[in-house]
C-alpha positions as CSV (number, residue, x, y, z in Angstrom):
1,M,166.4,40.2,315.6
2,K,168.0,38.4,313.4
3,Q,169.9,40.6,310.3
4,I,168.5,39.5,306.9
5,T,170.8,40.0,303.8
6,P,168.8,42.8,301.6
7,A,167.7,42.7,298.1
8,F,170.0,45.8,297.4
9,E,168.6,49.0,295.7
10,A,170.4,51.1,293.7
11,V,169.8,54.8,292.8
12,E,171.7,56.4,290.0
13,I,174.3,59.0,291.0
14,S,172.8,62.5,290.2
15,G,175.4,65.1,289.1
16,S,173.0,67.9,288.9
17,G,172.4,68.8,292.6
18,S,169.6,71.0,294.0
19,T,169.2,74.5,292.3
20,A,171.1,76.1,295.5
21,T,174.3,74.0,294.9
22,R,174.1,74.5,291.6
23,F,174.0,77.9,292.2
24,L,176.8,77.8,294.8
25,Y,179.0,75.4,292.3
26,N,178.4,76.5,289.0
27,T,177.8,80.3,289.0
28,V,180.4,83.2,289.7
29,P,178.3,84.9,292.4
30,G,177.8,81.5,293.7
31,R,181.4,80.3,294.1
32,M,182.5,83.5,295.7
33,M,179.4,83.0,298.3
34,L,180.4,79.4,298.5
35,K,184.3,80.9,299.6
36,L,182.7,82.0,302.8
37,L,180.6,79.2,303.3
38,V,182.6,76.5,303.1
39,R,184.1,77.9,306.9
40,T,183.7,76.1,309.7
41,V,182.1,79.0,311.3
42,F,179.4,79.3,309.4
43,S,178.8,75.3,310.1
44,K,179.0,76.1,313.9
45,I,176.5,79.3,313.5
46,A,173.6,77.1,311.2
47,G,174.1,74.7,314.2
48,S,173.2,76.7,316.9
49,L,170.8,78.2,315.1
50,M,169.4,74.5,314.9
51,S,169.9,73.8,318.4
52,S,167.9,76.4,319.4
53,P,164.0,75.8,320.8
54,A,162.3,77.7,317.6
55,S,163.9,75.2,315.0
56,R,161.5,72.4,316.3
57,F,159.5,74.0,313.7
58,F,160.8,72.5,310.9
59,I,161.0,69.1,312.1
60,G,157.3,68.1,310.8
61,G,158.0,69.3,307.1
62,F,161.5,67.5,307.1
63,I,160.1,64.5,308.1
64,K,157.1,64.9,305.3
65,R,159.3,66.0,302.5
66,N,161.9,63.3,303.2
67,S,159.2,60.1,303.9
68,I,161.2,59.5,307.1
69,D,159.7,56.4,308.8
70,M,159.4,57.4,312.0
71,N,158.7,54.3,313.5
72,E,162.2,53.2,313.3
73,Y,163.2,55.8,315.6
74,R,162.7,56.1,319.6
75,D,159.2,57.8,320.5
76,V,160.4,60.9,322.6
77,K,159.7,64.8,322.5
78,Y,162.8,66.6,320.5
79,N,164.3,69.7,322.1
80,S,165.4,71.2,318.7
81,F,165.7,70.7,314.6
82,N,169.4,68.8,315.6
83,D,168.0,66.9,318.8
84,F,165.9,65.4,315.8
85,F,167.9,65.1,313.7
86,I,170.8,63.1,315.9
87,R,167.5,61.1,316.7
88,E,168.1,57.5,318.2
89,I,166.8,54.2,316.4
90,K,164.4,51.7,318.3
91,E,166.7,48.7,319.9
92,G,167.1,46.2,317.3
93,F,166.4,47.8,314.5
94,R,169.9,48.1,312.7
95,P,171.3,44.4,314.1
96,F,175.0,43.3,312.8
97,P,175.8,39.8,311.1
98,D,176.0,36.8,313.7
99,C,179.0,35.7,311.6
100,D,182.1,37.6,312.6
101,T,183.7,37.2,309.2
102,D,180.3,39.2,307.2
103,V,181.5,42.5,306.5
104,A,178.7,45.1,307.5
105,A,177.5,48.8,306.7
106,P,178.8,51.0,309.5
107,C,176.3,53.5,308.6
108,D,173.1,53.9,306.7
109,G,174.1,55.7,303.5
110,K,174.5,55.4,299.5
111,L,177.8,52.8,298.6
112,T,179.8,53.0,296.1
113,V,183.3,50.9,296.1
114,Y,186.5,51.5,294.9
115,T,189.9,50.0,294.1
116,I,192.7,52.1,295.6
117,T,195.5,51.9,292.4
118,A,199.0,50.8,293.4
119,D,200.0,54.8,293.1
120,S,197.6,55.1,296.2
121,V,195.1,57.0,294.2
122,F,191.2,56.1,293.0
123,S,188.5,57.7,291.5
124,I,185.2,58.7,291.8
125,K,182.9,60.5,289.0
126,N,186.3,60.7,287.0
127,S,188.2,62.7,289.3
128,E,191.0,61.2,291.2
129,Y,192.0,61.4,294.9
130,S,194.8,60.9,296.3
131,I,194.8,58.4,299.8
132,T,198.1,60.1,300.7
133,D,196.2,63.7,300.7
134,L,193.4,61.9,302.3
135,L,195.1,60.5,305.4
136,Q,198.0,63.7,305.4
137,D,200.4,60.0,305.7
138,K,201.9,58.7,303.2
139,D,203.4,55.3,305.1
140,L,200.1,54.6,305.9
141,A,198.9,55.3,302.5
142,D,200.9,53.3,300.6
143,S,199.8,50.0,303.1
144,Y,196.2,50.7,301.4
145,S,197.9,50.5,297.8
146,D,195.8,48.1,295.5
147,G,192.9,47.6,298.2
148,I,189.9,48.8,298.5
149,C,187.7,52.2,299.6
150,L,184.0,52.1,300.6
151,I,182.0,55.5,300.3
152,F,178.6,55.6,302.1
153,R,177.4,59.3,301.4
154,L,174.7,59.9,303.7
155,T,171.6,62.5,303.2
156,P,169.6,64.0,305.1
157,D,167.0,62.0,305.2
158,N,169.4,58.8,307.0
159,Y,170.3,58.2,310.7
160,H,172.9,59.9,311.1
161,R,174.7,58.0,314.1
162,Y,178.1,55.1,312.8
163,A,179.2,52.4,314.9
164,Y,181.9,50.0,314.5
165,I,181.8,47.0,312.2
166,C,184.1,44.6,314.1
167,D,185.7,44.2,317.1
168,G,189.3,45.9,317.1
169,E,192.2,47.8,319.0
170,V,192.3,51.4,318.1
171,L,196.1,52.3,317.3
172,R,195.5,55.8,316.5
173,S,193.0,58.3,315.5
174,K,193.6,61.8,313.8
175,Y,191.2,64.9,312.9
176,I,192.3,66.7,310.2
177,K,190.7,70.5,310.2
178,G,189.4,71.6,306.8
179,V,186.6,73.7,304.9
180,L,183.2,72.2,304.9
181,H,182.0,71.3,301.3
182,T,178.6,69.3,300.5
183,V,179.3,66.1,299.4
184,Q,177.2,65.9,296.3
185,P,178.5,64.6,293.5
186,I,178.2,68.2,291.6
187,A,180.5,69.6,294.2
188,C,182.6,66.2,293.8
189,R,183.3,67.4,289.9
190,Q,184.6,71.1,291.1
191,S,187.2,70.4,293.7
192,D,188.7,67.9,295.9
193,I,186.1,67.4,298.6
194,F,186.8,64.4,300.6
195,C,190.7,66.4,300.7
196,Q,189.9,69.6,301.7
197,N,186.3,68.6,304.0
198,T,187.2,68.4,308.1
199,R,187.8,64.9,308.6
200,E,188.5,62.3,311.3
201,Y,189.5,59.0,311.1
202,T,190.8,55.7,312.9
203,V,193.2,53.3,312.6
204,L,191.7,49.8,314.4
205,Q,193.6,46.0,314.3
206,T,190.9,43.6,313.6
207,K,190.8,39.8,313.9
208,N,189.6,39.3,310.6
209,Y,190.3,42.3,308.2
210,G,193.3,43.2,309.4
211,K,194.0,47.3,309.8
212,I,191.4,48.9,308.4
213,I,190.4,52.7,308.7
214,Q,187.3,54.8,309.1
215,M,186.8,57.9,308.5
216,E,184.2,60.7,308.9
217,V,184.1,63.4,306.5
218,G,181.8,66.5,307.5
219,A,180.3,68.6,304.7
220,L,178.5,71.7,304.3
221,F,176.4,72.9,307.6
222,V,178.0,70.0,309.3
223,G,180.6,71.1,311.3
224,M,180.5,68.9,314.5
225,I,181.5,65.3,313.5
226,T,181.2,63.9,317.5
227,N,182.8,60.4,318.2
228,N,182.2,58.4,321.7
229,N,184.5,56.1,322.1
230,K,188.4,57.0,323.1
231,N,188.9,53.4,324.8
232,R,191.8,51.3,322.7
233,S,189.3,48.1,322.8
234,V,186.3,48.1,320.6
235,K,183.6,46.0,320.1
236,I,180.8,45.3,316.5
237,G,178.0,47.4,316.9
238,E,179.4,49.5,318.9
239,K,178.4,53.6,318.3
240,K,181.5,54.9,316.9
241,G,179.9,58.6,316.6
242,M,177.2,61.0,314.9
243,F,177.1,64.1,312.2
244,Q,174.9,66.8,313.2
245,F,172.7,68.4,311.1
246,G,173.2,67.6,307.4
247,G,174.6,65.1,305.0
248,S,177.7,63.6,305.1
249,T,180.2,60.8,304.2
250,I,181.7,57.8,305.6
251,I,184.8,56.3,304.3
252,M,186.2,53.0,304.7
253,L,189.4,51.6,303.6
254,F,190.5,47.9,303.5
255,Q,194.2,46.4,302.9
256,K,195.0,44.3,299.6
257,D,193.0,40.7,299.7
258,A,191.2,41.7,303.2
259,I,187.6,41.4,301.8
260,R,185.3,40.8,299.0
261,I,182.5,43.0,298.4
262,N,179.2,41.9,297.3
263,E,179.4,41.7,293.7
264,E,175.8,43.4,292.9
265,I,177.7,46.6,295.1
266,C,180.6,46.5,292.6
267,E,178.5,46.2,289.6
268,N,176.5,49.2,290.8
269,T,179.3,51.1,291.3
270,K,180.5,50.5,287.6
271,Q,177.0,51.2,286.2
272,N,177.1,54.9,288.2
273,M,175.0,53.7,290.7
274,E,174.8,54.0,294.2
275,T,173.5,51.4,296.3
276,I,171.3,51.6,299.4
277,V,172.3,50.3,303.1
278,K,170.9,50.8,306.2
279,M,174.0,50.0,309.3
280,G,174.6,46.6,310.0
281,N,173.6,45.2,306.6
282,K,176.2,42.6,305.1
283,I,177.7,44.2,302.0
284,G,180.7,41.7,301.8
285,E,182.9,38.9,303.4
286,K,186.7,38.4,304.7
287,S,188.5,37.1,301.3
């Protein structure tokens, strides 16, 4: 199935969050409870419950509530809610571009794009995040000064597997243990979410885009980031891994002048809008 550049759909970045999220982040009792919930042990407990056979009861309502088109997914019997949550897409439903200089989305999600300033800080919703804190490596962070940061925010209805966007060689991988906040915008105003949450990143040397970083960030009740490939060489479209149960985030970093992102996506970000993309969609090209 040939990959076709989509007519992008955008949604406003909502800062309100759900009723439960507002309670946790905007009230004193909620913030006290949050201090316990963000600990990874609670996400592991929630994950265990959602991996039990009894959790299959939640699948039907979840599909209806989130308007999930199950025609895109393999027709199999699910043994638990988490088994359903990490469901596999049908062959051909997430093709990558044929042109190896096109930049593709590594996952389904809502995309925003930011320029990394000269002092290695980028801004999201009026909050600044240090690339050094994010990577916990100053020299590596400095090499992305004036580059581009792409943030793909996955929501519960999304396909929760992600892939490599190009051929490359793995230079290094790093796992950073943290706590697990939700990645909804309301939480990003309250905490430096991406610098506190459990995360794992891979540094790749690529032919067309230079040295890039792909980072997976865990979210509330998503304690498990499972990456598959431990080899040194990777291929475009090869599955990198998956998130279990909940919403999560993929962050990609590109060095200065490596790529150009679609102007519509950049303009949407300026207008406080997230651009809806699917894995394999063309979102830019090599500079």
